[in-house]
Structure formats: structure tokens, C-alpha cells
C-alpha positions as CSV (number, residue, x, y, z in Angstrom):
1,X,130.9,126.8,114.9
2,X,128.3,125.6,117.3
3,X,129.1,128.0,120.2
4,X,125.9,129.3,121.6
5,X,123.6,126.8,119.9
6,X,121.6,124.3,121.8
7,X,122.3,120.6,121.3
8,X,118.8,120.1,119.9
9,X,119.3,123.0,117.4
10,X,122.6,121.3,116.2
11,X,120.7,118.1,115.6
12,X,118.0,119.9,113.6
13,X,120.7,121.4,111.4
14,X,121.1,118.0,109.6
15,X,117.4,118.0,108.6
16,X,116.7,119.1,105.0
17,X,114.2,122.0,105.6
18,X,113.5,122.5,101.9
19,X,112.4,118.9,101.4
20,X,110.0,119.3,104.3
21,X,108.7,122.6,102.9
22,X,108.0,121.0,99.6
23,X,106.0,118.2,101.3
24,X,104.0,120.8,103.3
25,X,103.2,122.7,100.1
26,X,102.3,119.4,98.4
27,X,99.7,118.5,101.0
28,X,98.7,122.0,101.9
29,X,99.8,121.4,105.5
30,X,100.0,125.0,106.6
31,X,96.6,126.1,105.3
32,X,94.9,128.5,107.7
33,X,97.9,128.2,110.1
34,X,99.3,131.4,111.7
35,X,101.8,130.4,114.3
36,X,102.2,126.7,114.9
37,X,103.4,125.4,111.6
38,X,104.0,121.8,110.4
39,X,107.8,122.4,111.0
40,X,107.2,123.6,114.6
41,X,104.9,120.6,115.1
42,X,107.4,118.0,113.8
43,X,110.2,119.5,116.0
44,X,108.0,119.3,119.1
45,X,107.2,115.7,118.3
46,X,110.9,114.8,117.7
47,X,111.8,116.6,120.9
48,X,109.2,114.5,122.8
49,X,110.7,111.3,121.3
50,X,114.3,112.2,122.3
51,X,113.3,113.2,125.8
52,X,111.0,110.2,126.2
53,X,107.8,112.1,127.1
54,X,104.9,110.0,128.3
55,X,102.0,112.2,127.0
56,X,101.1,115.4,125.3
57,X,100.6,117.0,128.6
58,X,104.0,115.9,129.7
59,X,105.5,117.3,126.5
60,X,103.7,120.6,126.6
61,X,104.7,121.1,130.3
62,X,108.4,120.6,129.5
63,X,108.3,122.9,126.5
64,X,106.3,125.5,128.5
65,X,109.0,125.5,131.2
66,X,111.5,126.5,128.6
67,X,109.2,128.9,126.6
68,X,112.0,131.5,126.4
69,X,114.0,129.1,124.4
70,X,111.2,128.0,122.0
71,X,112.3,130.3,119.2
72,X,115.9,129.0,119.2
73,X,114.7,125.5,119.4
74,X,112.3,125.9,116.5
75,X,109.1,125.3,118.4
76,X,107.4,128.5,117.4
77,X,104.7,130.3,119.5
78,X,101.9,128.9,121.7
79,X,103.0,125.3,122.1
80,X,100.1,124.0,124.1
81,X,98.6,120.6,124.6
82,X,95.5,121.6,122.6
83,X,97.6,122.9,119.7
84,X,99.6,119.6,119.6
85,X,96.5,117.5,119.8
86,X,94.8,119.4,117.0
87,X,97.9,119.1,114.8
88,X,98.2,115.4,115.4
89,X,94.5,114.9,114.6
90,X,94.2,117.1,111.5
91,X,97.5,117.4,109.7
92,X,98.1,115.0,106.9
93,X,100.3,112.2,108.2
94,X,101.8,111.7,104.6
95,X,103.9,114.9,105.2
96,X,105.8,113.1,108.0
97,X,105.7,109.8,106.3
98,X,107.4,111.0,103.1
99,X,109.8,113.1,105.1
100,X,110.8,110.1,107.2
101,X,111.6,108.2,103.9
102,X,113.7,111.1,102.7
103,X,115.8,110.9,105.9
104,X,116.0,107.1,105.6
105,X,117.5,107.6,102.1
106,X,120.1,110.1,103.5
107,X,121.0,107.8,106.5
108,X,121.4,104.7,104.2
109,X,123.6,106.6,101.8
110,X,125.9,107.7,104.6
111,X,126.2,104.2,105.9
112,X,126.4,102.4,102.5
113,X,130.1,102.0,102.7
114,X,129.9,99.6,105.6
115,X,131.4,96.2,105.0
116,X,129.5,93.0,105.0
117,X,130.6,89.4,104.4
118,X,128.3,89.1,101.3
119,X,128.2,91.8,98.7
120,X,125.0,93.4,97.6
121,X,121.9,94.7,99.4
122,X,120.5,92.6,102.2
123,X,117.1,93.1,103.8
124,X,115.3,91.4,106.6
125,X,111.5,91.6,106.6
126,X,109.3,91.0,109.7
127,X,106.5,92.6,111.7
128,X,105.8,93.6,115.3
129,X,102.4,94.0,116.9
130,X,101.6,97.0,119.2
131,X,98.7,96.3,121.5
132,X,96.1,99.1,122.0
133,X,93.0,99.6,124.0
134,X,89.9,98.8,121.9
135,X,87.6,101.3,123.7
136,X,90.0,104.2,122.8
137,X,91.5,103.0,119.5
138,X,88.3,101.7,118.1
139,X,89.5,102.0,114.5
140,X,92.3,99.4,115.1
141,X,90.0,96.5,115.8
142,X,92.0,93.3,116.3
143,X,90.1,90.9,118.6
144,X,86.9,91.1,120.6
145,X,88.5,92.8,123.6
146,X,91.7,94.1,122.0
147,X,92.9,96.6,119.4
148,X,96.3,96.8,117.8
149,X,98.5,97.8,114.9
150,X,101.4,96.1,113.1
151,X,104.6,97.6,111.9
152,X,105.8,95.6,108.9
153,X,109.4,96.6,108.5
154,X,112.0,96.0,105.8
155,X,115.3,96.4,107.6
156,X,118.6,97.1,105.7
157,X,121.0,94.7,107.4
158,X,124.1,96.5,106.0
159,X,123.3,100.0,107.1
160,X,121.1,99.1,110.1
161,X,118.4,101.5,108.9
162,X,114.8,100.5,108.3
163,X,114.2,101.1,104.6
164,X,110.4,100.6,104.5
165,X,107.7,100.6,107.1
166,X,104.1,99.6,106.3
167,X,101.5,100.2,109.1
168,X,98.4,98.1,109.2
169,X,95.8,96.8,111.6
170,X,97.0,93.9,113.8
171,X,94.5,91.6,112.1
172,X,96.2,91.8,108.7
173,X,98.1,88.6,107.8
174,X,101.9,89.1,107.7
175,X,102.1,87.6,104.2
176,X,99.8,90.3,102.7
177,X,102.4,92.9,103.6
178,X,104.9,91.2,101.2
179,X,102.8,92.7,98.3
180,X,104.0,96.2,99.4
181,X,107.7,95.6,99.6
182,X,109.7,97.8,97.2
183,X,111.8,95.0,95.8
184,X,115.2,95.8,94.2
185,X,116.9,93.7,91.5
186,X,119.6,91.5,92.8
187,X,118.9,92.2,96.4
188,X,118.6,89.5,99.1
189,X,115.4,89.3,101.2
190,X,115.3,87.3,104.4
191,X,112.0,85.9,105.8
192,X,110.9,83.8,108.7
193,X,108.7,80.7,107.9
194,X,105.6,82.7,108.7
195,X,106.0,84.3,105.2
196,X,106.0,81.0,103.3
197,X,103.8,81.9,100.3
198,X,105.1,80.3,97.2
199,X,103.2,82.6,94.8
200,X,104.8,85.7,96.4
201,X,108.2,84.0,96.6
202,X,108.0,83.2,92.9
203,X,107.3,86.9,92.3
204,X,110.6,87.7,93.9
205,X,112.3,85.1,91.7
206,X,110.9,86.6,88.6
207,X,111.7,90.2,89.7
208,X,114.6,89.0,89.7
209,X,115.8,89.1,93.3
210,X,116.9,86.5,95.9
211,X,115.2,85.2,99.0
212,X,116.2,83.1,102.0
213,X,113.4,81.7,104.1
214,X,113.0,79.0,106.7
215,X,111.0,76.1,105.4
216,X,107.9,74.7,107.1
217,X,107.8,71.2,108.6
218,X,105.3,70.0,106.0
219,X,107.5,70.9,103.1
220,X,106.9,68.6,100.1
221,X,110.2,68.7,98.1
222,X,111.7,66.3,95.5
223,X,115.5,66.2,95.3
224,X,116.9,66.3,91.8
225,X,120.6,66.4,92.8
226,X,122.8,67.3,95.7
227,X,125.9,69.6,96.0
228,X,129.0,68.5,97.8
229,X,129.1,69.6,101.5
230,X,131.6,69.8,104.3
231,X,129.8,68.4,107.4
232,X,132.3,70.1,109.7
233,X,130.7,73.5,108.8
234,X,127.4,72.4,110.1
235,X,125.8,71.9,106.7
236,X,123.9,68.6,106.6
237,X,122.6,68.7,103.1
238,X,122.5,71.1,100.1
239,X,119.9,69.9,97.5
240,X,118.4,71.3,94.3
241,X,114.9,70.2,93.5
242,X,111.3,71.1,93.0
243,X,108.1,71.4,95.1
244,X,105.8,68.4,94.8
245,X,102.6,69.7,96.5
246,X,99.5,69.8,94.2
247,X,99.2,73.6,94.6
248,X,102.7,74.6,95.4
249,X,104.2,72.9,92.3
250,X,101.9,75.2,90.2
251,X,102.5,78.4,92.1
252,X,106.3,77.8,92.2
253,X,107.3,75.7,89.2
254,X,111.0,76.6,89.1
255,X,113.9,74.9,90.9
256,X,114.5,75.6,94.6
257,X,117.5,75.0,96.8
258,X,117.1,73.3,100.1
259,X,119.9,73.7,102.7
260,X,119.8,71.8,106.0
261,X,122.1,73.4,108.7
262,X,123.0,72.4,112.2
263,X,123.7,75.3,114.6
264,X,126.1,74.1,117.3
265,X,125.6,77.1,119.5
266,X,121.8,76.6,119.9
267,X,121.9,72.8,119.2
268,X,119.2,73.1,116.6
269,X,118.8,72.1,113.0
270,X,117.3,74.5,110.5
271,X,116.0,73.9,106.9
272,X,116.2,76.9,104.5
273,X,114.8,77.4,101.1
274,X,116.4,79.8,98.6
275,X,116.4,80.6,94.9
276,X,120.1,81.5,94.9
277,X,122.1,78.6,93.5
278,X,125.6,80.2,93.7
279,X,126.2,81.1,97.4
280,X,128.0,78.7,99.7
281,X,125.5,76.9,101.9
282,X,127.2,78.3,105.0
283,X,126.5,81.8,103.6
284,X,122.8,80.9,103.2
285,X,122.7,80.0,106.9
286,X,124.6,83.2,107.8
287,X,122.2,85.3,105.7
288,X,119.2,83.9,107.6
289,X,121.0,84.6,110.9
290,X,120.9,88.3,110.0
291,X,117.1,88.2,110.2
292,X,117.5,88.7,114.0
293,X,118.6,92.2,113.3
294,X,115.1,93.4,112.6
295,X,114.0,91.8,115.9
296,X,116.7,93.9,117.6
297,X,115.4,97.0,115.9
298,X,111.9,96.3,117.1
299,X,113.1,95.8,120.7
300,X,115.2,98.9,120.5
301,X,112.6,101.4,119.3
302,X,110.0,100.0,121.7
303,X,112.4,100.5,124.7
304,X,113.9,103.8,123.7
305,X,111.3,105.7,121.5
306,X,107.6,106.3,122.0
307,X,105.9,103.8,119.7
308,X,104.0,101.8,122.3
309,X,102.1,104.5,124.2
310,X,100.5,107.2,122.0
311,X,99.9,110.9,122.4
312,X,96.7,110.9,120.4
313,X,93.9,108.4,119.8
314,X,93.1,108.9,116.1
315,X,94.7,106.8,113.3
316,X,96.3,110.0,111.9
317,X,97.9,110.9,115.3
318,X,99.3,107.4,115.7
319,X,100.8,107.4,112.3
320,X,102.4,110.9,112.8
321,X,103.9,109.7,116.1
322,X,105.4,106.6,114.5
323,X,106.9,108.5,111.6
324,X,108.3,111.2,113.9
325,X,110.0,108.4,115.9
326,X,111.6,107.2,112.6
327,X,112.6,110.8,111.9
328,X,114.3,111.0,115.3
329,X,116.0,107.6,114.8
330,X,117.4,108.6,111.4
331,X,118.4,112.1,112.6
332,X,120.5,110.5,115.4
333,X,122.0,108.0,112.9
334,X,123.0,110.8,110.5
335,X,124.6,112.9,113.2
336,X,126.4,109.8,114.5
337,X,127.8,109.1,111.0
338,X,128.7,112.7,110.3
339,X,130.7,113.1,113.5
340,X,132.1,109.6,113.4
341,X,131.1,109.1,117.1
342,X,131.9,105.4,117.1
343,X,129.1,104.8,119.6
344,X,126.0,102.7,119.4
345,X,122.8,104.4,118.6
346,X,121.6,103.6,122.1
347,X,124.5,105.3,123.7
348,X,124.1,108.4,121.5
349,X,120.4,108.7,122.3
350,X,120.9,108.3,126.0
351,X,123.5,111.1,126.1
352,X,121.5,113.4,123.8
353,X,118.3,112.8,125.8
354,X,119.7,114.6,128.8
355,X,121.7,117.2,126.9
356,X,119.3,118.7,124.4
357,X,119.2,122.1,126.1
358,X,123.0,122.4,126.7
359,X,125.1,124.7,124.6
360,X,128.0,122.4,123.8
361,X,129.2,121.1,120.5
362,X,127.8,117.6,120.1
363,X,131.2,115.9,119.6
364,X,132.4,117.2,123.0
365,X,129.7,115.1,124.7
366,X,131.3,112.0,123.3
367,X,135.0,113.0,123.7
368,X,135.6,110.2,126.3
369,X,137.4,106.9,126.1
370,X,135.1,104.3,124.6
371,X,135.7,102.0,127.6
372,X,134.1,104.7,129.9
373,X,131.0,105.0,127.7
374,X,127.8,103.4,129.2
375,X,127.2,99.9,127.9
376,X,123.9,98.8,126.4
377,X,122.6,96.1,128.7
378,X,119.6,95.6,126.5
379,X,121.5,94.5,123.4
380,X,120.6,91.0,122.3
381,X,123.0,88.5,120.7
382,X,122.3,87.9,117.0
383,X,120.9,84.4,116.8
384,X,118.6,82.2,114.7
């Protein structure tokens, strides 16, 4: 079926072209364009992500060296550095943003059957800062001598796909990004203690949804009653009560659950707050432990995709590059799920990165015993 097709072309086959064309028409992306269309532009950017290009010049040189293959790869005509730079600067980033979300939906649906200890949808929310040069990225003002942006990410723990990404300047407080989270009824949301804002947490309760968050040390909490615990599980207390602070008692007037847990592996004690009164206290601790998954995601994309060094200096160019990185990530995840490769995303990306111009069915690249596959030395252990 794939005889004679480049690996990159086989990857592109999973991308819904009609969806992209509708978005291009919606934002008039191809207006006055004769050769280098939005589709050509996106495929060039994705190719650059998968091959880990350092700059637009680097990308254009590689594509130029294979110019005879450009038509079959979907790059179109006249792929030059200036064409790429103009497209990154002038084309509406919302085309690539909305297309990234359409691929996120596809990838999450394909992985929705994965098993997890707790039923329901579970999300971890956190942010990562990307430092930029102030003299070049002047629009991303952060400090007197530094610029930067933040990627506020809602990570689907079950499917291991980011479900929502909000890009802001690095100076924006993390708690403000909570206002943009697309909450779902009955879902679990996991936060670090930097997101303790009782007004916003009360909004989650009234939505209604559940949250698990690590409590701050200055927590003012009055116990009403305690649940029975098994100390051998690491649970030190499981209390139901209310906040007693002058302002916090007004912003969050309902009952809260306070769980104190000792983690033997790290020899640390954690205090969690949640509005879920039904889960076992060990499950509350286990839910918070999954927050580290979003940290793993940040580490992974920074190491293996181009989201730290940018191919353009305008805000529009930065956004396009980030969303093209998400498109590449989801595309690989979809192919991995379609072919049941049983490999980590890191392994799949490493193999594909040096094989994009081969004419081999993708599944043949991974037809080796799993024990012989390269290991990911950069994986982190999930921890608190």
C-alpha cells in the first residue's frame, strides 16, 4: 500500500486535509498566494520539527537539497528562507492553532481506551517558561534584561496528550491562566500549590468538577470531623472541614477535604486539599502524583522538538512554530496508535527523524524485538 511513498508522505496521510482547508478559508490564509500555500507552509514547519532543524536557513537548505522530491513531500514550489519567513510573519497563527486542536481531539479519541486506576477524565495543569532575548523578542517583555513566554498546559493524564495550551508572556501569573481552562463536568484537575486561589477553586466546585491541589504551609483550616485511616498506607490524616481565614472563608465557603500523606520513597510529607469526598485518601495522593506527567511532557518537547529556539522573531511566528510542534507531536501519536507500534513517542520520533525520506512502510521500521529498540535515557520517574 505504501510502496514508493516517502515516510514523511505516509505520516502526512493521517492529517485531515479538509479540516485544514476549511480553516484556511475561514481566515483567508491563501489570499494573494500563488505557489507557497498554507498547507505547504505547515508541512515544511512540521518537517523542520521532525528533523530538528536549528533555523529557517537550516530548514531551507535541507529542503533545497531535496528539491526534486518537494512535490511528493507536499512542500510545493519555491521553498526559500524568505518565503518561510514571510509566511511565519504574516499568516494568521489561528489557522495552525485550531488545526492543532483538531489533531489533539483525534489523538485523544484514539487513546481514550487506555486503562487508568481511577475512572473518568484526569488533567494536570502547569506552565513552563521559555526564555527569550529581550532585544530580539521585544514584545515578550518579562524582566529588565530578559524576555520570555509561558506555555500553560492542560495535560490529559490518561491519553498522555496535551488537551489545551495557552500561550502568554512570562510575566503573567500562573493563576490567571486558570480562567481559560476548558473545564469538563466530573473531571479531575490536578494543580501544584502555586495555583492556590480559592475563588478559582470554588468555581471548579460549582462547575461541578473535582480538584486536587497541594496546600500551602499557611493553610488556615478548621477540622469538623475525620475519616478512618490506615497508617500503613502512608495516610496520616483524612479530615473534612472549612477554611477559617478572613478572606478565604468567604471566597470558598463550602467544605474541603484535607489529606496528609507520607511518601516513603522520598521521605516527605504532603498535605492535599480536594473537593472530592468519595475517593480513598491513597487515591487522592496517587492523583496528585500524576501531576508530574505534565513536567515530563515539558521536558520531552523541549529536548526533542523546537520550542526553545525560534525560526522567527515576531509573536505570530513564535505561535505558529509552537502549534506546528504540537501538530508534529499529535501526528506521531496518531501514527503510533494506528500501527500499534508499542514504542514510546521518543523512540518513534528518533527513528522517524532519520527516515523521513526513505521509501519504506512505517511499520517495517519498528519490526524489531522491543528489547533491541533504543531506550530513552531522558525519561524521568514519576514522582511528587
